[in-house]
C-alpha distance (Angstrom), angle and dihedral (degrees) to the residues before:
residue distance angle dihedral
X1 . . .
X2 3.80 . .
X3 3.81 91.3 .
X4 3.77 134.5 31.3
X5 3.78 122.0 -94.4
X6 3.79 88.1 -122.9
X7 3.81 90.6 62.5
X8 3.79 92.4 51.3
X9 3.79 90.1 45.4
X10 3.81 88.3 64.4
X11 3.81 92.9 58.6
X12 3.83 107.9 98.4
X13 3.79 119.0 -125.0
X14 3.80 101.4 13.0
X15 3.79 115.9 150.0
X16 3.81 110.7 -156.2
X17 3.78 135.0 143.7
X18 3.79 87.8 -104.2
X19 3.81 91.1 68.0
X20 3.81 104.4 17.2
X21 3.79 128.0 49.2
X22 3.80 115.7 -121.0
X23 3.80 89.7 -119.2
X24 3.80 89.8 56.7
X25 3.80 91.6 49.9
X26 3.81 90.5 53.0
X27 3.80 91.0 46.4
X28 3.80 91.0 54.0
X29 3.79 90.7 49.1
X30 3.79 90.6 51.4
X31 3.81 91.2 49.7
X32 3.80 90.4 54.5
X33 3.81 91.8 57.9
X34 3.79 112.4 97.0
X35 3.82 132.4 172.5
X36 3.81 92.2 -125.8
X37 3.78 136.5 26.2
X38 3.78 134.6 -169.2
X39 3.83 113.5 -112.9
X40 3.81 91.5 -114.5
X41 3.81 89.9 54.3
X42 3.80 90.6 57.1
X43 3.80 101.4 38.3
X44 3.80 110.8 8.1
X45 3.81 108.2 143.1
X46 3.81 93.2 -5.2
X47 3.78 129.9 58.1
X48 3.80 113.9 -169.1
X49 3.79 129.1 174.3
X50 3.78 132.3 174.4
X51 3.78 139.7 -174.0
X52 3.79 143.5 169.6
X53 3.81 117.8 -114.8
X54 3.80 122.9 -165.8
X55 3.79 94.1 -135.4
X56 3.83 130.7 95.7
X57 3.81 113.0 -87.0
X58 3.79 92.9 -125.7
X59 3.80 89.8 58.0
X60 3.80 92.8 45.9
X61 3.80 90.3 50.9
X62 3.81 92.6 48.2
X63 3.80 90.6 50.1
X64 3.80 94.7 49.6
X65 3.81 91.8 43.7
X66 3.81 89.7 61.9
X67 3.79 104.5 80.9
X68 3.80 91.5 -153.7
X69 3.80 88.0 70.0
X70 3.81 86.1 78.1
X71 3.80 87.1 73.4
X72 3.80 89.5 61.6
X73 3.79 108.2 41.6
X74 3.80 104.0 27.3
X75 3.77 118.9 85.7
X76 3.78 97.2 -130.1
X77 3.84 118.7 7.1
X78 3.79 112.8 102.9
X79 3.81 146.3 152.4
X80 3.80 99.4 38.1
X81 3.80 116.6 -177.5
X82 3.82 129.7 172.1
X83 3.80 115.3 -95.9
X84 3.80 96.5 -163.5
X85 3.79 142.0 -29.2
X86 3.83 95.2 -74.0
X87 3.80 95.1 82.6
X88 3.81 94.6 -99.0
X89 3.81 116.0 141.9
X90 3.78 132.9 -174.8
X91 3.78 127.7 -154.3
X92 3.79 142.4 152.4
X93 3.79 125.7 -86.0
X94 3.78 105.5 -153.9
X95 3.81 92.3 -170.4
X96 3.82 83.7 86.8
X97 3.80 119.7 29.2
X98 3.79 116.2 -113.6
X99 3.80 94.8 13.1
X100 3.78 123.1 144.2
X101 3.80 116.7 -157.9
X102 3.79 121.4 -159.3
X103 3.79 119.9 -156.4
X104 3.78 143.8 177.0
X105 3.80 125.2 -175.2
X106 3.82 120.4 -138.0
X107 3.79 114.9 -165.8
X108 3.79 139.5 -176.4
X109 3.81 111.4 -167.2
X110 3.80 93.9 -170.6
X111 3.81 93.6 56.0
X112 3.83 92.3 29.0
X113 3.79 93.1 -130.3
X114 3.79 122.9 151.1
X115 3.80 120.2 -170.1
X116 3.78 123.7 -173.7
X117 3.82 111.1 -154.3
X118 3.80 106.4 -161.0
X119 3.79 144.6 162.9
X120 3.76 138.4 178.1
X121 3.81 119.8 -116.0
X122 3.83 99.7 -1.0
X123 3.78 139.9 44.7
X124 3.80 101.5 -153.6
X125 3.81 96.7 89.0
X126 3.78 115.1 26.5
X127 3.79 101.6 -163.6
X128 3.81 103.2 154.7
X129 3.80 99.5 89.1
X130 3.81 121.7 -170.7
X131 3.81 109.8 -166.7
X132 3.81 119.5 -158.9
X133 3.80 127.7 -175.4
X134 3.81 119.3 -169.1
X135 3.82 113.8 -156.7
X136 3.82 128.3 -177.8
X137 3.80 104.3 -114.9
X138 3.80 89.9 -144.6
X139 3.80 88.9 68.7
X140 3.79 98.2 49.5
X141 3.82 106.1 22.3
X142 3.80 102.6 23.3
X143 3.79 90.5 -124.2
X144 3.78 138.1 100.4
X145 3.77 124.1 -87.4
X146 3.77 133.7 36.0
X147 3.77 140.7 -58.3
X148 3.81 113.6 -143.6
X149 3.80 120.2 -161.7
X150 3.82 117.6 -168.0
X151 3.80 124.3 -171.7
X152 3.80 135.3 179.3
X153 3.80 124.7 -172.5
X154 3.80 124.3 -147.4
X155 3.80 101.8 -113.9
X156 3.85 114.0 -163.7
X157 3.81 89.4 -115.0
X158 3.79 88.6 70.9
X159 3.81 86.2 70.5
X160 3.81 95.5 50.2
X161 3.80 130.7 17.4
X162 3.82 106.6 -118.7
X163 3.81 91.2 -156.0
X164 3.81 108.7 35.7
X165 3.80 89.6 157.7
X166 3.82 89.4 68.5
X167 3.79 96.1 51.7
X168 3.81 123.0 98.6
X169 3.79 111.1 -104.7
X170 3.79 113.3 -85.3
X171 3.78 95.9 3.8
X172 3.83 117.4 145.4
X173 3.81 116.5 -119.1
X174 3.80 121.2 -111.3
X175 3.80 90.7 -121.4
X176 3.80 90.0 62.3
X177 3.80 87.9 74.1
X178 3.81 98.9 43.4
X179 3.80 88.1 116.0
X180 3.81 87.6 61.3
X181 3.80 96.0 50.5
X182 3.80 94.6 95.8
X183 3.82 97.7 50.7
X184 3.80 90.9 37.2
X185 3.76 93.7 51.2
X186 3.80 89.5 44.4
X187 3.81 87.6 62.6
X188 3.80 90.7 49.9
X189 3.80 93.1 46.1
X190 3.80 88.1 52.6
X191 3.82 88.2 51.5
X192 3.81 90.2 50.4
X193 3.79 91.4 51.0
X194 3.81 93.1 47.1
X195 3.82 94.6 49.4
X196 3.79 95.6 46.7
X197 3.79 95.6 43.9
X198 3.81 91.8 47.4
X199 3.80 93.8 50.4
X200 3.79 93.5 43.2
X201 3.81 93.4 48.6
X202 3.80 93.0 47.6
X203 3.80 99.3 42.4
X204 3.80 93.0 -113.6
X205 3.83 116.8 151.0
X206 3.80 107.4 -94.8
X207 3.82 92.9 -143.7
X208 3.82 113.9 34.8
X209 3.80 116.6 -140.1
X210 3.80 108.3 -114.6
X211 3.80 129.9 157.3
X212 3.84 107.4 -134.9
X213 3.78 123.1 -130.5
X214 3.79 121.5 -129.9
X215 3.81 125.2 -112.2
């Protein structure tokens, strides 16, 4: 142990075998199981989805790391073009008429993480963060392919548009549909799976070679 048991004993609310019998831990877990849950109890401030894709993890990572892939597997974001040389892009989000969406992709090839930093209407503060983790399925499921884990966090700006002056008149705010993020993203994750599995099975390049236009 890096610290003494006495130090941990002073931390309120810890449940460990040192202070709670294993049977009691299992009993508490069983009590927390219920046949039904409210949506906010399941998702609340975090919306996480996951799926298995029959495609090599390196290919899945490469596909997600190309921001233009959003135009293929998302339901509504289209027409992305680079804004400048910093990696910032701008496109259209057809889920709400007249909406521009700004995006930048942050990747880590060693950990195979892909994060889309996005925002409606402006590109100064990209607060809508889409977190993707690409995991070799062989490691976690003992099967071929890839596990993709996708998480969004409920940023306070979902509750109130920080730049209402930039929004088209009468347009709903993205936070108004937070309760639909899980089913909406489930559709898009299904799209992602279908595209990648189709291309992989048919020997089609996973990431097409296209030279982007400039905004």
